[in-house]
C-alpha positions as CSV (number, residue, x, y, z in Angstrom):
1,X,-33.2,-36.6,46.3
2,X,-36.2,-38.5,44.7
3,X,-36.7,-38.1,41.1
4,X,-40.4,-36.9,41.4
5,X,-39.3,-34.2,44.0
6,X,-36.5,-33.2,41.5
7,X,-38.7,-32.9,38.7
8,X,-41.1,-30.7,40.5
9,X,-38.3,-28.4,41.8
10,X,-36.6,-28.1,38.4
11,X,-39.5,-27.8,35.9
12,X,-40.0,-24.4,34.0
13,X,-43.0,-22.7,34.8
14,X,-44.0,-22.0,31.2
15,X,-43.5,-25.6,30.4
16,X,-45.1,-27.1,33.4
17,X,-47.9,-28.8,31.4
18,X,-45.9,-30.5,29.0
19,X,-43.6,-32.5,31.1
20,X,-44.1,-36.2,31.7
21,X,-46.7,-36.7,34.3
22,X,-44.4,-38.7,36.5
23,X,-46.3,-38.6,39.7
24,X,-49.5,-39.9,38.0
25,X,-47.7,-42.8,36.3
26,X,-46.1,-43.7,39.4
27,X,-49.4,-43.6,41.3
28,X,-51.0,-45.7,38.6
29,X,-48.5,-48.5,39.1
30,X,-48.8,-48.5,42.9
31,X,-52.5,-48.4,42.9
32,X,-52.9,-51.0,40.2
33,X,-50.8,-53.4,42.3
34,X,-52.5,-52.4,45.5
35,X,-56.1,-53.0,44.1
36,X,-54.8,-56.3,42.5
37,X,-53.2,-57.8,45.5
38,X,-49.8,-57.1,43.9
39,X,-50.6,-58.9,40.8
40,X,-50.1,-56.9,37.3
41,X,-52.8,-57.9,34.7
42,X,-52.7,-57.6,30.9
43,X,-55.5,-55.0,31.1
44,X,-53.4,-52.9,33.5
45,X,-50.3,-53.2,31.3
46,X,-52.2,-52.1,28.1
47,X,-53.7,-49.1,30.1
48,X,-50.4,-48.1,31.3
49,X,-48.9,-48.4,28.0
50,X,-51.6,-46.3,26.6
51,X,-50.8,-43.6,29.2
52,X,-47.2,-43.8,28.2
53,X,-47.8,-43.1,24.5
54,X,-50.0,-40.0,25.5
55,X,-47.1,-38.7,27.7
56,X,-44.6,-39.5,24.8
57,X,-46.8,-37.7,22.4
58,X,-47.3,-34.7,24.5
59,X,-43.5,-34.3,25.1
60,X,-42.6,-35.0,21.5
61,X,-45.1,-32.4,20.2
62,X,-44.1,-29.7,22.6
63,X,-40.4,-30.1,21.8
64,X,-41.0,-30.0,18.0
65,X,-42.9,-26.9,18.5
66,X,-40.4,-25.2,20.7
67,X,-37.5,-26.4,18.4
68,X,-39.2,-24.7,15.4
69,X,-39.7,-21.4,17.4
70,X,-36.0,-21.3,18.8
71,X,-34.8,-22.0,15.0
72,X,-37.2,-19.1,13.7
73,X,-35.9,-16.7,16.5
74,X,-32.3,-17.4,15.8
75,X,-33.0,-17.1,12.0
76,X,-34.7,-13.7,12.5
77,X,-32.2,-12.3,14.9
78,X,-29.3,-13.4,12.8
79,X,-30.8,-11.4,10.0
80,X,-31.4,-8.3,12.1
81,X,-27.8,-8.5,13.7
82,X,-26.2,-8.4,10.2
83,X,-28.4,-5.6,9.2
84,X,-27.4,-3.7,12.3
85,X,-23.6,-4.4,11.9
86,X,-23.8,-3.5,8.1
87,X,-25.3,-0.2,9.2
88,X,-22.3,0.7,11.2
89,X,-20.3,2.1,8.2
90,X,-23.4,4.1,7.0
91,X,-22.1,7.5,5.9
92,X,-25.1,9.1,7.3
93,X,-24.4,9.4,11.2
94,X,-28.0,9.5,12.0
95,X,-28.6,6.1,10.4
96,X,-25.9,4.2,12.4
97,X,-27.0,2.0,15.2
98,X,-26.9,3.3,18.6
99,X,-25.3,1.7,21.9
100,X,-28.9,1.1,22.9
101,X,-29.6,-0.8,19.8
102,X,-26.7,-3.2,20.6
103,X,-27.7,-3.5,24.2
104,X,-31.1,-4.5,23.1
105,X,-29.9,-7.0,20.7
106,X,-27.6,-8.5,23.4
107,X,-30.6,-8.9,25.7
108,X,-32.6,-10.5,22.9
109,X,-30.0,-13.0,22.1
110,X,-29.5,-13.6,26.0
111,X,-33.1,-14.5,26.0
112,X,-32.8,-16.9,23.1
113,X,-29.7,-18.4,24.7
114,X,-32.0,-19.0,27.8
115,X,-34.7,-20.6,25.6
116,X,-32.0,-23.1,24.1
117,X,-30.8,-23.8,27.6
118,X,-34.4,-24.4,28.9
119,X,-35.1,-26.6,26.0
120,X,-32.1,-28.8,26.5
121,X,-32.9,-29.2,30.2
122,X,-36.5,-30.0,29.3
123,X,-35.7,-32.8,26.8
124,X,-33.0,-34.4,29.0
125,X,-35.3,-34.1,32.2
126,X,-38.2,-35.9,30.3
127,X,-36.0,-38.6,28.9
128,X,-34.6,-39.3,32.3
129,X,-38.3,-39.4,33.5
130,X,-39.3,-42.1,30.9
131,X,-36.1,-44.2,31.7
132,X,-37.0,-44.0,35.5
133,X,-40.6,-44.8,35.2
134,X,-39.9,-47.8,32.9
135,X,-37.4,-49.1,35.2
136,X,-39.7,-48.8,38.2
137,X,-42.4,-50.5,35.9
138,X,-40.4,-53.4,35.1
139,X,-39.0,-53.8,38.7
140,X,-42.4,-53.7,40.4
141,X,-44.7,-55.5,37.9
142,X,-42.4,-58.1,36.7
143,X,-43.4,-57.2,33.1
144,X,-40.8,-56.2,30.8
145,X,-41.6,-53.0,28.9
146,X,-38.4,-51.0,28.7
147,X,-37.0,-52.6,25.4
148,X,-40.3,-52.5,24.0
149,X,-41.0,-48.9,24.8
150,X,-37.3,-48.1,23.5
151,X,-38.7,-48.5,19.9
152,X,-41.5,-46.0,20.6
153,X,-38.9,-43.5,22.0
154,X,-36.7,-44.0,18.9
155,X,-39.7,-43.4,16.6
156,X,-40.1,-40.1,18.5
157,X,-36.5,-39.1,19.4
158,X,-37.3,-35.7,21.1
159,X,-34.1,-36.2,23.3
160,X,-31.8,-36.6,20.1
161,X,-31.9,-33.2,19.2
162,X,-28.4,-31.7,18.6
163,X,-27.9,-28.0,19.7
164,X,-24.5,-27.7,18.3
165,X,-25.6,-26.1,15.0
166,X,-27.7,-23.5,17.1
167,X,-24.9,-22.8,19.5
168,X,-22.7,-22.1,16.5
169,X,-25.1,-19.6,14.9
170,X,-25.8,-18.0,18.4
171,X,-22.1,-17.7,18.9
172,X,-21.5,-15.7,15.6
173,X,-24.4,-13.4,16.5
174,X,-23.5,-12.8,20.1
175,X,-19.8,-12.2,19.2
176,X,-20.7,-9.7,16.4
177,X,-23.1,-7.8,19.1
178,X,-20.6,-8.0,22.0
179,X,-17.8,-6.7,19.9
180,X,-20.3,-4.0,18.5
181,X,-19.5,-5.3,15.0
182,X,-15.8,-5.8,15.3
183,X,-15.0,-9.2,16.1
184,X,-11.6,-10.6,16.3
185,X,-10.0,-12.0,13.0
186,X,-7.3,-14.3,12.6
187,X,-6.3,-17.8,11.7
188,X,-8.8,-20.4,12.8
189,X,-6.9,-23.5,11.3
190,X,-6.7,-26.6,13.3
191,X,-3.2,-27.2,12.0
192,X,-1.4,-25.0,9.7
193,X,1.1,-22.8,11.4
194,X,0.2,-24.2,14.8
195,X,2.8,-26.9,15.0
196,X,4.2,-26.7,18.8
197,X,1.9,-26.1,21.7
198,X,3.0,-24.8,25.1
199,X,0.2,-24.1,27.3
200,X,-1.1,-24.4,31.0
201,X,-3.8,-27.0,30.8
202,X,-6.5,-27.9,33.4
203,X,-9.0,-30.6,32.9
204,X,-12.6,-31.1,34.2
205,X,-15.4,-33.6,33.7
206,X,-18.8,-32.3,32.9
207,X,-22.2,-34.3,33.5
208,X,-24.2,-34.6,30.6
209,X,-27.0,-32.5,32.3
210,X,-24.7,-29.6,32.3
211,X,-23.2,-29.8,28.8
212,X,-25.5,-27.5,27.0
213,X,-25.7,-25.0,29.7
214,X,-21.9,-24.9,30.0
215,X,-21.5,-24.2,26.0
216,X,-24.0,-21.5,26.5
217,X,-22.2,-20.0,29.4
218,X,-18.8,-20.0,27.5
219,X,-20.2,-18.6,24.5
220,X,-21.1,-15.3,26.0
221,X,-17.4,-14.7,26.6
222,X,-15.7,-16.5,23.9
223,X,-17.0,-17.4,20.3
224,X,-17.1,-20.8,19.1
225,X,-14.0,-21.4,17.0
226,X,-15.2,-22.2,13.3
227,X,-12.3,-23.5,11.1
228,X,-14.3,-22.9,8.0
229,X,-16.5,-19.9,8.4
230,X,-17.7,-20.1,4.7
231,X,-18.9,-23.8,5.1
232,X,-22.4,-24.6,6.7
233,X,-21.7,-26.4,10.0
234,X,-21.8,-30.3,9.8
235,X,-21.7,-32.4,12.9
236,X,-18.9,-34.4,11.3
237,X,-16.8,-31.2,11.3
238,X,-16.4,-31.4,15.0
239,X,-15.2,-35.0,15.0
240,X,-11.7,-35.6,16.3
241,X,-10.0,-39.1,16.3
242,X,-6.6,-40.2,17.6
243,X,-4.7,-43.5,17.4
244,X,-2.4,-44.1,20.1
245,X,0.6,-46.3,19.7
246,X,2.3,-48.4,22.3
247,X,3.9,-52.0,22.6
248,X,2.7,-54.9,24.6
249,X,4.6,-54.1,27.5
250,X,2.6,-50.6,27.6
251,X,5.7,-48.6,28.0
252,X,4.1,-45.4,26.9
253,X,1.2,-45.9,29.1
254,X,3.3,-46.4,32.0
255,X,5.6,-43.5,31.4
256,X,2.6,-41.2,31.0
257,X,0.7,-42.5,34.0
258,X,3.9,-42.2,36.2
259,X,4.7,-38.7,34.7
260,X,8.4,-39.8,34.2
261,X,10.7,-37.3,32.9
262,X,10.7,-37.4,29.2
263,X,7.6,-39.7,28.9
264,X,6.3,-39.6,25.7
265,X,2.8,-40.3,23.8
266,X,2.6,-41.0,20.0
267,X,-0.5,-40.6,18.3
268,X,-1.9,-40.1,14.8
269,X,-4.9,-37.6,14.6
270,X,-7.3,-36.5,12.0
271,X,-10.2,-34.1,11.9
272,X,-13.6,-34.9,10.5
273,X,-14.7,-38.1,9.0
274,X,-12.8,-41.1,7.7
275,X,-12.2,-39.4,4.3
276,X,-10.0,-36.8,5.8
277,X,-6.8,-37.1,3.8
278,X,-4.5,-35.1,6.3
279,X,-3.2,-37.1,9.1
280,X,-1.3,-35.4,11.9
281,X,1.6,-37.3,13.6
282,X,1.8,-36.0,17.0
283,X,4.3,-36.6,19.9
284,X,3.5,-35.2,23.4
285,X,6.8,-35.0,25.8
286,X,6.4,-34.6,29.5
287,X,9.0,-32.4,31.3
288,X,9.4,-32.0,35.0
289,X,9.3,-28.4,36.1
290,X,12.7,-28.5,37.8
291,X,14.3,-29.0,34.3
292,X,13.2,-25.5,33.2
293,X,11.3,-26.9,30.3
294,X,7.7,-27.1,29.5
295,X,5.8,-30.1,28.4
296,X,5.2,-29.8,24.7
297,X,3.3,-31.3,21.9
298,X,4.8,-31.2,18.5
299,X,3.4,-32.4,15.2
300,X,3.7,-32.7,11.5
301,X,1.3,-33.7,8.6
302,X,1.2,-36.9,6.4
303,X,-1.0,-38.0,3.6
304,X,-3.2,-40.8,4.8
305,X,-2.0,-43.1,1.8
306,X,1.8,-42.4,3.4
307,X,1.0,-43.5,6.9
308,X,1.6,-47.3,6.7
309,X,4.9,-46.8,4.7
310,X,6.0,-44.2,7.2
311,X,5.2,-46.5,10.2
312,X,7.2,-49.4,8.5
313,X,10.1,-47.2,7.5
314,X,9.6,-47.6,3.8
315,X,8.7,-43.9,3.5
316,X,11.4,-41.8,5.3
317,X,11.4,-38.6,7.0
318,X,13.5,-37.0,4.3
319,X,11.1,-38.0,1.5
320,X,8.1,-36.7,3.6
321,X,9.6,-33.2,3.7
322,X,11.2,-33.3,0.2
323,X,8.5,-31.6,-1.4
324,X,8.2,-28.9,1.3
325,X,11.7,-27.9,0.8
326,X,11.3,-27.5,-3.0
327,X,8.1,-25.3,-2.5
328,X,9.9,-23.1,-0.1
329,X,6.8,-21.9,1.7
330,X,8.4,-22.8,5.2
331,X,11.7,-21.8,6.4
332,X,14.6,-24.1,6.3
333,X,15.0,-24.2,10.1
334,X,11.2,-25.0,10.5
335,X,11.4,-28.0,8.1
336,X,14.6,-29.2,9.7
337,X,12.8,-29.3,13.1
338,X,9.8,-31.3,11.6
339,X,12.1,-33.5,9.8
340,X,14.0,-34.2,13.0
341,X,10.8,-34.8,14.6
342,X,9.6,-37.3,12.0
343,X,12.9,-39.1,12.2
344,X,12.7,-39.5,16.0
345,X,8.9,-40.8,15.9
346,X,9.7,-43.2,13.2
347,X,12.8,-44.6,14.9
348,X,10.9,-45.1,18.2
349,X,8.0,-46.8,16.7
350,X,10.3,-49.2,14.8
351,X,12.8,-49.7,17.6
352,X,10.2,-50.4,20.2
353,X,7.8,-52.4,17.9
354,X,4.9,-50.1,18.7
355,X,1.7,-50.6,17.0
356,X,-1.9,-49.0,17.2
357,X,-3.1,-49.9,20.7
358,X,-6.3,-47.5,21.5
359,X,-8.5,-45.0,19.6
360,X,-10.3,-42.1,21.1
361,X,-13.0,-40.5,19.3
362,X,-15.2,-37.2,20.5
363,X,-17.1,-34.3,19.0
364,X,-15.1,-31.1,20.1
365,X,-16.7,-27.6,20.6
366,X,-13.8,-25.1,20.8
367,X,-14.0,-21.7,22.2
368,X,-11.2,-19.1,21.3
369,X,-10.6,-15.8,19.7
370,X,-9.3,-16.5,16.2
371,X,-5.6,-16.2,16.1
372,X,-5.5,-15.5,19.7
373,X,-4.4,-18.8,21.6
374,X,-4.0,-17.1,24.9
375,X,-7.3,-18.6,26.3
376,X,-8.6,-21.7,24.5
377,X,-11.4,-23.8,26.0
378,X,-12.5,-27.0,24.6
379,X,-15.3,-29.4,25.3
380,X,-15.2,-32.9,24.2
381,X,-18.6,-34.8,24.1
382,X,-19.5,-38.4,23.1
383,X,-16.1,-39.6,24.2
384,X,-15.2,-43.0,23.3
385,X,-12.1,-45.3,23.6
386,X,-11.7,-48.3,21.1
387,X,-9.3,-51.0,21.1
388,X,-7.1,-51.3,18.1
389,X,-4.5,-53.8,19.4
390,X,-3.8,-57.4,18.4
391,X,-2.4,-58.5,22.0
392,X,-5.0,-61.1,22.4
393,X,-4.4,-62.7,19.0
394,X,-7.0,-60.7,17.0
395,X,-5.7,-58.0,14.7
396,X,-8.5,-55.6,14.8
397,X,-6.6,-53.4,12.2
398,X,-5.7,-56.2,9.8
399,X,-2.3,-55.0,9.2
400,X,-3.4,-51.4,8.6
401,X,-2.5,-48.3,10.8
402,X,-6.3,-48.1,11.9
403,X,-9.2,-50.2,11.8
404,X,-11.7,-49.6,9.1
405,X,-14.8,-51.0,10.5
406,X,-15.9,-47.8,12.3
407,X,-15.7,-44.3,11.4
408,X,-17.4,-41.4,13.3
409,X,-20.9,-43.1,13.7
410,X,-21.1,-42.7,17.6
411,X,-22.0,-44.7,19.5
412,X,-20.5,-47.5,17.4
413,X,-23.1,-50.1,18.1
414,X,-21.4,-52.5,15.8
415,X,-18.6,-53.1,18.2
416,X,-18.5,-55.7,21.0
417,X,-18.6,-54.2,24.6
418,X,-15.1,-55.5,25.3
419,X,-13.8,-53.4,22.3
420,X,-15.3,-49.9,23.4
421,X,-15.3,-47.8,26.6
422,X,-18.1,-45.2,26.2
423,X,-17.1,-42.4,28.8
424,X,-20.0,-41.0,30.7
425,X,-18.8,-37.5,30.8
426,X,-17.7,-34.8,28.8
427,X,-14.2,-33.4,29.2
428,X,-13.4,-29.7,29.5
429,X,-10.0,-28.5,28.8
430,X,-9.0,-24.9,29.7
431,X,-5.6,-24.0,28.1
432,X,-4.2,-20.7,29.1
433,X,-1.1,-18.8,27.9
434,X,-0.7,-16.3,30.6
435,X,2.3,-14.2,31.3
436,X,4.2,-14.5,34.7
437,X,2.1,-13.1,37.6
438,X,-1.1,-12.7,35.2
439,X,-4.5,-13.9,36.6
440,X,-6.7,-15.8,34.3
441,X,-10.0,-13.8,33.3
442,X,-12.4,-13.7,36.3
443,X,-15.0,-15.5,34.7
444,X,-12.9,-18.4,34.0
445,X,-12.1,-18.6,37.6
446,X,-15.7,-18.4,38.5
447,X,-16.6,-21.3,35.8
448,X,-14.0,-23.6,37.0
449,X,-15.1,-23.6,40.7
450,X,-18.8,-23.7,39.7
451,X,-21.3,-26.6,39.9
452,X,-21.0,-27.2,36.2
453,X,-17.6,-28.7,36.4
454,X,-15.6,-31.2,38.4
455,X,-11.7,-30.8,38.5
456,X,-9.7,-34.0,37.6
457,X,-6.2,-33.2,37.4
458,X,-4.1,-34.9,34.8
459,X,-6.9,-36.8,33.2
460,X,-6.0,-38.6,30.1
461,X,-8.0,-40.2,27.4
462,X,-5.0,-42.5,26.5
463,X,-4.5,-43.5,30.2
464,X,-8.1,-44.1,30.9
465,X,-8.5,-46.2,27.6
466,X,-5.5,-48.4,28.3
467,X,-6.8,-48.8,31.9
468,X,-10.3,-49.7,31.0
469,X,-9.8,-51.5,27.7
470,X,-6.5,-53.5,28.6
471,X,-6.9,-54.4,32.1
472,X,-4.9,-57.8,31.5
473,X,-1.9,-55.9,30.2
474,X,-1.6,-53.0,32.9
475,X,-1.1,-53.4,36.7
476,X,-1.1,-49.6,37.6
477,X,-4.3,-47.7,37.3
478,X,-4.9,-43.9,37.3
479,X,-6.3,-42.5,40.5
480,X,-9.7,-41.5,39.0
481,X,-10.6,-45.1,37.9
482,X,-11.9,-46.4,41.2
483,X,-14.1,-43.1,41.5
484,X,-16.1,-43.7,38.2
485,X,-19.1,-44.6,40.1
486,X,-19.1,-41.4,42.1
487,X,-21.8,-39.0,41.0
488,X,-20.1,-35.8,40.0
489,X,-23.1,-33.5,40.2
490,X,-23.1,-30.8,42.8
491,X,-25.7,-28.4,44.0
492,X,-26.1,-25.2,42.1
493,X,-23.6,-22.8,43.9
494,X,-24.4,-19.3,44.9
495,X,-22.1,-17.6,42.5
496,X,-23.8,-15.8,39.4
497,X,-22.8,-18.7,37.2
498,X,-25.2,-20.1,34.7
499,X,-27.9,-18.9,32.0
500,X,-30.1,-16.1,33.2
501,X,-32.6,-14.0,31.2
502,X,-32.0,-10.4,30.5
503,X,-35.3,-9.7,29.3
504,X,-38.1,-9.9,32.2
505,X,-40.0,-13.1,31.6
506,X,-42.0,-15.5,33.6
507,X,-39.5,-18.3,32.7
508,X,-38.0,-20.1,35.6
509,X,-34.4,-21.6,35.1
510,X,-34.2,-25.2,35.6
511,X,-31.8,-26.1,38.5
512,X,-29.0,-28.5,38.1
513,X,-28.8,-31.1,40.7
514,X,-28.9,-34.8,41.1
515,X,-31.8,-36.8,40.7
516,X,-32.4,-40.4,42.0
517,X,-35.2,-42.9,41.8
518,X,-37.1,-43.5,45.0
519,X,-35.1,-46.9,45.7
520,X,-31.6,-45.3,44.7
521,X,-29.5,-43.2,46.8
522,X,-26.1,-42.1,45.8
523,X,-23.5,-43.9,48.0
524,X,-22.1,-41.2,50.2
525,X,-23.5,-38.3,48.3
526,X,-24.9,-35.5,50.3
527,X,-26.6,-32.7,48.1
528,X,-26.5,-30.2,50.9
529,X,-22.6,-30.2,50.4
530,X,-19.9,-32.0,48.7
531,X,-20.2,-35.5,49.7
532,X,-18.9,-38.7,48.2
533,X,-15.4,-38.9,46.8
534,X,-15.0,-35.6,44.7
535,X,-11.8,-35.1,43.1
536,X,-11.4,-31.1,43.4
537,X,-13.0,-31.1,47.0
538,X,-10.7,-33.5,48.7
539,X,-7.1,-33.1,49.5
540,X,-5.2,-35.2,47.0
541,X,-1.5,-35.9,47.0
542,X,-1.3,-36.0,43.2
543,X,-0.7,-32.3,42.9
544,X,1.0,-29.5,44.9
545,X,-1.7,-27.1,43.9
546,X,-5.0,-29.1,43.9
547,X,-6.3,-27.2,46.8
548,X,-4.5,-23.8,47.2
549,X,-7.1,-22.4,49.7
550,X,-6.3,-25.4,52.2
551,X,-2.7,-26.5,52.2
552,X,-2.0,-30.1,52.8
553,X,0.1,-29.1,56.0
554,X,-1.6,-26.9,58.3
555,X,0.0,-24.6,61.2
556,X,-0.3,-26.0,64.7
557,X,-2.8,-24.2,66.7
558,X,-1.8,-25.4,70.2
559,X,-1.5,-21.9,71.4
560,X,-4.9,-20.9,70.4
561,X,-6.6,-23.9,71.9
562,X,-8.9,-23.4,75.1
563,X,-9.9,-25.7,77.7
564,X,-12.1,-25.5,80.8
565,X,-9.1,-26.7,82.7
566,X,-6.9,-23.9,83.6
567,X,-3.9,-26.4,83.8
568,X,-4.8,-27.8,80.3
569,X,-5.1,-24.4,78.7
570,X,-1.8,-23.3,80.2
571,X,0.0,-26.4,78.9
572,X,-1.6,-25.7,75.4
573,X,-0.3,-22.2,75.5
574,X,3.1,-23.2,76.7
575,X,3.5,-26.0,74.0
576,X,2.2,-23.8,71.3
577,X,4.8,-21.2,72.2
578,X,7.4,-23.8,72.1
579,X,6.6,-25.0,68.7
580,X,6.4,-21.5,67.4
581,X,9.8,-20.6,68.6
582,X,11.4,-24.0,67.8
583,X,10.1,-24.0,64.4
584,X,10.8,-27.5,63.2
585,X,8.7,-30.2,61.4
586,X,6.3,-30.3,64.5
587,X,5.0,-27.0,63.9
588,X,2.9,-28.6,61.0
589,X,0.1,-31.2,61.1
590,X,-1.4,-33.3,58.3
591,X,-5.0,-31.9,57.3
592,X,-7.5,-34.1,59.1
593,X,-9.2,-36.5,56.7
594,X,-6.1,-36.8,54.6
595,X,-5.4,-40.3,53.4
596,X,-2.1,-40.6,51.6
597,X,-2.7,-44.2,50.6
598,X,-5.2,-44.2,47.9
599,X,-4.7,-48.1,47.4
600,X,-5.9,-48.7,50.8
601,X,-8.9,-45.9,50.4
602,X,-10.2,-47.8,47.6
603,X,-9.0,-51.3,48.1
604,X,-12.5,-52.7,47.8
605,X,-12.8,-51.3,44.4
606,X,-9.5,-52.3,43.1
607,X,-9.4,-55.5,40.9
608,X,-6.9,-58.2,42.3
609,X,-3.4,-57.3,41.5
610,X,-4.0,-53.7,40.5
611,X,-2.5,-50.7,42.3
612,X,-3.2,-46.9,41.9
613,X,-0.3,-45.1,40.5
614,X,-0.1,-41.7,42.2
615,X,2.2,-39.3,40.0
616,X,4.3,-37.4,42.6
617,X,6.5,-34.3,41.6
618,X,10.2,-35.3,42.8
619,X,12.7,-32.5,42.1
620,X,16.4,-32.9,42.8
621,X,16.4,-30.7,45.8
622,X,14.2,-33.2,47.6
623,X,17.1,-35.6,47.4
624,X,19.6,-33.0,48.8
625,X,17.2,-32.1,51.6
626,X,17.0,-35.5,52.8
627,X,20.9,-35.9,52.6
628,X,21.1,-32.5,54.6
629,X,18.9,-33.9,57.2
630,X,20.9,-37.0,57.4
631,X,24.1,-35.2,58.0
632,X,22.6,-32.8,60.5
633,X,21.5,-35.8,62.5
634,X,24.9,-37.5,62.1
635,X,26.6,-34.3,63.5
636,X,24.3,-34.2,66.7
637,X,25.0,-37.9,67.2
638,X,28.8,-37.4,66.8
639,X,28.6,-34.5,69.3
640,X,26.8,-36.5,71.8
641,X,29.3,-39.2,71.3
642,X,32.4,-36.9,71.8
643,X,30.6,-35.6,75.1
644,X,30.3,-39.3,76.2
645,X,33.9,-40.0,75.5
646,X,35.1,-37.1,77.2
647,X,33.0,-37.6,80.2
648,X,34.1,-41.4,80.4
649,X,37.8,-40.4,80.4
650,X,38.1,-37.5,82.5
651,X,35.0,-37.7,84.7
652,X,34.2,-39.0,88.1
653,X,31.8,-41.8,89.2
654,X,28.6,-39.7,88.4
655,X,30.2,-38.4,85.1
656,X,30.5,-42.1,84.2
657,X,26.7,-42.5,84.5
658,X,26.2,-39.4,82.4
659,X,28.6,-40.7,79.7
660,X,26.7,-44.1,79.4
661,X,23.4,-42.0,78.9
662,X,24.9,-39.7,76.4
663,X,26.5,-42.7,74.7
664,X,23.2,-44.7,74.3
665,X,21.6,-41.4,72.9
666,X,24.3,-41.0,70.4
667,X,24.0,-44.6,69.5
668,X,20.2,-44.2,68.8
669,X,20.6,-41.0,67.3
670,X,23.0,-42.1,64.6
671,X,21.1,-45.5,64.2
672,X,17.9,-43.7,63.7
673,X,19.3,-41.3,61.4
674,X,20.5,-44.0,59.1
675,X,17.3,-45.9,59.1
676,X,15.3,-42.7,58.4
677,X,17.6,-41.5,55.6
678,X,17.4,-45.0,53.8
679,X,13.6,-45.4,54.1
680,X,13.1,-41.7,52.9
681,X,15.5,-42.2,50.0
682,X,13.8,-45.3,48.9
683,X,10.3,-43.7,49.3
684,X,11.3,-40.6,47.4
685,X,12.9,-42.9,44.5
686,X,9.6,-45.0,44.2
687,X,7.5,-41.6,44.5
688,X,5.3,-42.8,47.3
689,X,2.8,-40.4,48.5
690,X,3.7,-40.5,52.2
691,X,4.0,-38.1,55.0
692,X,7.7,-37.3,55.3
693,X,7.7,-35.1,58.3
694,X,9.6,-36.7,61.4
695,X,7.2,-36.7,64.3
696,X,9.1,-39.3,66.4
697,X,12.8,-39.0,66.3
698,X,13.3,-35.5,67.8
699,X,10.9,-36.4,70.8
700,X,12.8,-39.5,71.5
701,X,16.3,-37.9,71.4
702,X,14.9,-35.3,73.9
703,X,13.5,-38.0,76.0
704,X,17.0,-39.7,75.9
705,X,18.8,-36.7,76.9
706,X,16.4,-35.7,79.6
707,X,16.7,-39.3,80.9
708,X,20.5,-39.2,81.0
709,X,20.7,-35.9,82.6
710,X,18.0,-36.9,85.2
711,X,19.9,-40.0,86.1
712,X,23.2,-38.0,86.4
713,X,21.6,-35.8,88.9
714,X,20.0,-38.6,90.8
715,X,23.2,-40.6,91.1
716,X,25.0,-37.4,92.2
717,X,22.3,-36.8,94.8
718,X,22.5,-40.4,96.1
719,X,26.2,-40.2,96.1
């Protein structure tokens, strides 16, 4: 879709006169070039720049006015909400707020939420419009205006408005109204008593166009989790920084990428700015399902001034918890567990010579009922990965446990491009603690299949940073890396997901979809459906449950096929019935379009010497199944061999012919069984994503047996 068309379809009716006049600016470029024989003069440049200045003033002024209006409405509604809630306990029943008052308040807040959504869409769409027209100008006129006009945009930064503060305030008010003045209360601490985490976690990417809308959708169901409700919200409060450790062989990277049993990730994390004194030492351990254990994240806290001494072994785990034992605020068993964790982490870091390798930074908005971890949703924006290693001879941390030349000042313009990877999307994590057989809430199921998110199973910030920043030290890449250039935006789904107004208004919700310049079309992307390489829409051998609606192996449908030829139709029906009653591997066929070899699929995008690592879940029963199949084939081969020996010893001349045929069949059966077992075992051990169904062997054995039997009858007839 061309950007001009996208702009016309997406604009909000009430805001229509305040958008960038993209079509007129584009027409000015074309007309100016045409009238001057494709030559762009200084006079035309000055006139075009003046028009751009007018458009920028118009957009900036309107954004400023709307921002003021939204802030005022939120402030007034917040005041009224607290007045209504405080009147709930009024001793006079007549003065208590009615249900209708709460419903009207909910509608009003929904309308404000829609205003915030529309304003965010308005600013982002206009910013994209300026970038598109500047790019078109520089490309067609050969005059360079983009870097010059960037200074004007910075002077009137309508697109830099941060709506997190508004979202936090709206969340408080909406939660009070939704719960009728009785919000869930509990411990909102980021650390504290929450030491071990066992959750079912799914991860999604969110395009920047959908971030604000997604936040507003979620806050209507879950409040924003504020760790200190008494403190006014500060953008720095949402910052989370982690330092990941590894050695030069990248052992932890490979273990986490391959999903090896017991694979660990060791990191140091802090919340807020660089002045934070509490550092959490965390270890994430991967456990295979067949072990009966769950992957778990465990952590303990250290003072920042003790971190270097702890990592070198000078400050021991016993010393770290000596004060906690004296205070007696935690149980002896809990302290023992934390002390054992600290010893194991310290030993692993020192033994394997681990050091800081990569830093991840992001601003997190968490949605959760305080003290209730059954449903927790977090959205990480402005995600950046930064090198902390010294593998190239440059010690970026200068002997410290973290580099000190950056803090939480995104986008870290002081860093060289080789040291930073600015991730283009936000990362949504849905963490559920549901009982066996319990379904997640319906609104979550609707959300994760909507146009707002794109599922990326097993996405890891550590793995992505290692693969992006340290390509000279890793050979295996995660499956999503070659697909980073695929646009993840999708057409708005038909489901009732998104922001809508409760109060009747002439506002028109802006649609979400892809916008492209006239010369730029997305490779392989079709906005009438799901085009390109989309992770959640294609069959993927990485997870058993990536596409539960369409299994990887589909039942054969020969008995349902039709044909104009009665003979062909009869053969289909007979063969389909045969497959149905003789239920073996051939009753299943791989889903059309499935490609098990991602390295072959993305061979043009893979750097030389790199391969995609595809983590495959291998349980012990898989080895046993391969062994049972091998023994069954050997039994058949031995039975055929005994039959051939009996015919050879006790049969007549025709029986000798049959014996030769059965002997050849037995020899082939046993040879093929050995070959298949060896190759299957090697592939399983190496966790190769292949099709393990045997589509050839059974047919060949049947062919050999049929040929032997037919030859016996033939010789008998001739005799």
